[in-house]
C-alpha positions in Angstrom: -11.6 20.6 26.9 -13.6 22.9 28.2 -17.3 23.0 27.4 -18.4 24.9 23.7 -21.4 26.4 25.7 -22.2 26.7 29.2 -25.6 28.7 30.1 -24.9 29.3 34.0 -28.9 30.0 36.2 -30.0 32.8 33.5 -32.1 34.6 33.2 -33.7 37.1 30.7 -37.1 39.0 29.7 -37.9 40.9 27.1 -40.4 44.5 28.4 -43.7 42.6 28.1 -42.4 39.0 28.6 -40.0 36.5 30.9 -38.4 34.7 28.7 -35.7 32.6 31.0 -35.8 32.7 34.6 -32.2 30.8 36.7 -32.2 28.9 33.2 -28.9 26.1 32.6 -27.8 24.8 29.8 -23.9 22.4 29.1 -22.9 21.6 25.5 -20.0 19.7 25.2 -17.2 20.6 22.3 -17.4 18.3 19.3 -21.0 17.3 20.1 -24.1 17.8 18.5 -27.4 19.5 20.4 -30.8 19.6 19.0 -33.3 22.6 20.1 -37.0 22.4 20.4 -40.0 23.5 22.3 -43.4 26.0 21.6 -43.4 29.0 19.4 -42.5 31.7 21.6 -41.3 29.7 24.4 -37.2 31.3 23.6 -35.9 28.9 20.7 -34.1 32.1 18.9 -34.2 34.3 22.1 -31.2 32.0 23.8 -29.6 31.6 20.3 -29.2 35.4 20.6 -28.3 35.6 24.2 -25.5 33.1 22.9 -24.5 35.1 19.9 -24.2 38.0 22.0 -27.4 40.5 19.9 -29.0 40.6 23.6 -27.8 40.3 27.4 -28.8 38.6 30.1 -30.1 40.3 32.9 -28.7 37.3 35.5 -26.3 34.2 35.4 -23.3 34.0 33.0 -22.5 32.5 29.3 -19.6 31.3 28.5 -18.2 30.1 25.3 -15.1 27.4 25.4 -14.7 28.3 28.8 -14.3 32.2 28.7 -17.4 34.6 29.9 -18.9 36.2 26.8 -18.7 39.5 28.4 -14.9 39.2 27.2 -15.1 36.6 24.5 -13.5 38.1 21.4 -12.8 35.1 19.7 -16.2 35.5 16.8 -14.4 33.7 14.1 -15.0 30.2 16.1 -18.4 30.7 16.0 -21.0 30.3 12.8 -24.2 31.0 12.4 -27.2 29.8 9.7 -30.0 31.9 10.5 -33.5 30.6 9.7 -34.4 33.4 7.1 -31.8 33.2 4.1 -29.9 36.5 3.3 -32.0 39.1 1.5 -32.4 37.8 -2.5 -32.2 42.1 -3.1 -28.8 42.2 -2.0 -26.9 42.7 -5.4 -24.0 41.0 -4.8 -22.9 37.3 -6.0 -23.3 34.1 -4.1 -19.3 33.9 -3.8 -19.4 37.5 -2.5 -21.4 37.3 0.0 -19.7 34.2 1.2 -16.3 36.1 1.4 -18.1 38.9 2.9 -18.1 36.7 6.4 -14.6 36.8 6.5 -14.3 40.7 7.2 -17.6 40.9 9.6 -19.5 38.9 12.0 -22.0 39.9 14.9 -21.1 43.0 13.9 -17.6 43.4 14.9 -14.9 44.3 12.1 -12.3 41.9 12.4 -9.2 41.6 10.0 -9.8 39.0 6.6 -8.6 34.9 6.6 -5.4 34.4 5.2 -6.0 32.8 1.8 -9.6 33.6 1.9 -10.6 33.6 -1.6 -9.2 29.6 -1.4 -11.2 29.1 1.6 -14.5 30.4 -0.3 -13.5 28.3 -3.1 -13.0 25.7 -0.7 -16.2 25.6 1.3 -18.1 26.4 -2.4 -17.1 23.2 -3.3 -17.7 21.3 0.0 -21.5 22.1 0.0 -21.5 21.5 -4.4 -22.6 24.7 -5.0 -19.1 25.9 -7.1 -21.4 26.6 -10.4 -23.0 28.4 -8.5 -20.2 30.9 -7.5 -21.3 34.1 -9.5 -24.1 33.6 -9.3 -27.1 36.3 -7.9 -28.4 35.2 -5.2 -31.9 36.2 -6.7 -31.2 33.4 -8.9 -30.9 30.5 -6.9 -33.9 27.7 -5.3 -34.5 28.0 -1.3 -31.9 25.1 -1.2 -29.5 26.4 -2.9 -29.8 29.5 -0.6 -29.5 27.4 2.4 -26.3 26.3 1.1 -24.7 29.0 0.3 -25.8 30.4 3.7 -24.0 27.6 5.3 -21.0 28.2 3.2 -21.0 31.5 4.9 -20.9 31.0 8.2 -18.5 27.5 7.4 -16.1 29.9 5.9 -14.2 31.1 8.6 -14.2 27.4 9.9 -16.2 27.7 13.2 -15.3 25.3 15.9 -19.3 25.6 16.7 -21.9 26.1 14.8 -25.4 27.4 15.7 -28.6 26.9 13.5 -31.8 28.3 13.5 -33.9 25.7 11.7 -31.8 25.9 9.1 -33.5 23.0 7.0 -37.5 25.1 7.1 -39.0 25.6 3.8 -36.9 22.7 2.2 -38.1 19.2 0.6 -36.8 16.0 1.8 -34.0 15.9 -0.9 -32.3 19.1 0.3 -33.3 18.5 3.4 -31.2 15.1 3.4 -28.2 17.3 1.6 -28.0 20.0 4.5 -27.7 16.8 7.4 -25.3 15.1 5.7 -23.0 17.8 5.4 -23.7 18.7 8.9 -22.9 15.0 9.8 -19.6 15.3 8.1 -18.3 18.8 10.0 -20.0 17.1 13.1 -18.5 13.7 13.2 -15.1 13.8 11.0 -13.8 17.9 12.0 -15.4 17.8 14.8 -17.4 21.0 14.7 -20.0 21.4 17.7 -23.6 21.7 16.5 -26.1 23.6 18.0 -29.7 23.6 16.3 -33.2 25.0 16.6 -35.6 22.5 15.2 -39.3 22.2 14.9 -39.1 18.6 14.0 -36.4 16.3 16.1 -37.6 13.2 13.8 -35.6 14.7 11.4 -32.2 15.0 13.4 -32.4 12.1 15.6 -30.2 9.7 14.2 -28.1 13.1 14.4 -27.8 14.7 17.5 -26.3 13.8 20.9 -28.7 15.3 22.9 -32.1 17.4 23.1 -33.5 20.4 25.4 -36.3 21.6 26.1 -37.5 25.2 26.5 -40.5 25.2 28.6 -41.2 26.9 31.6 -38.8 29.5 31.5 -36.2 26.5 32.3 -34.4 24.6 29.7 -34.5 20.8 30.6 -32.7 17.9 29.2 -34.5 15.6 27.4 -31.8 12.7 26.5 
């Protein structure tokens, strides 16, 4: 089975700052990887590189064994951003989730068969069925996080990438979120990559942690 993610000697710079220099990382399929590092170290930039929102200046990124330059199966990748969907968006929770069956990472793709059923299933899975017709502006922070998770899961991804998904949540909401992620990882085999500011929160779930420091990506077990 190919690795879910491989970064092979990558380098990347913004005009005023170098972020990575000859950095490498491997993530096994079915594993749970936590990414930590100081503010500005490059955690969110790393996710942008994996999602092809930025391009490395040197090196290679592979998703499931395929060079990201040629990778087209973006429905296999789910993403939960640090910030919630714009609550000014006039659509309902159901519509926000269904929209992800059509678009992902800026690419137009045909909707998956049985889209309505998939949305209903994932809403039930994250415990948000009763809120399907609610506007985003009426939801709490924890509820919005669950909707964003449902949005990422509706395409049935093999790899789920998250940028501090528990930020701003109370302990009960965090625990509920982590239980869902743990089930996806261990029972359904979804590979997890999560940026976190507090590794203690996921230490019982993560198979490995990597530290972004000094332009490198370092495995710390």
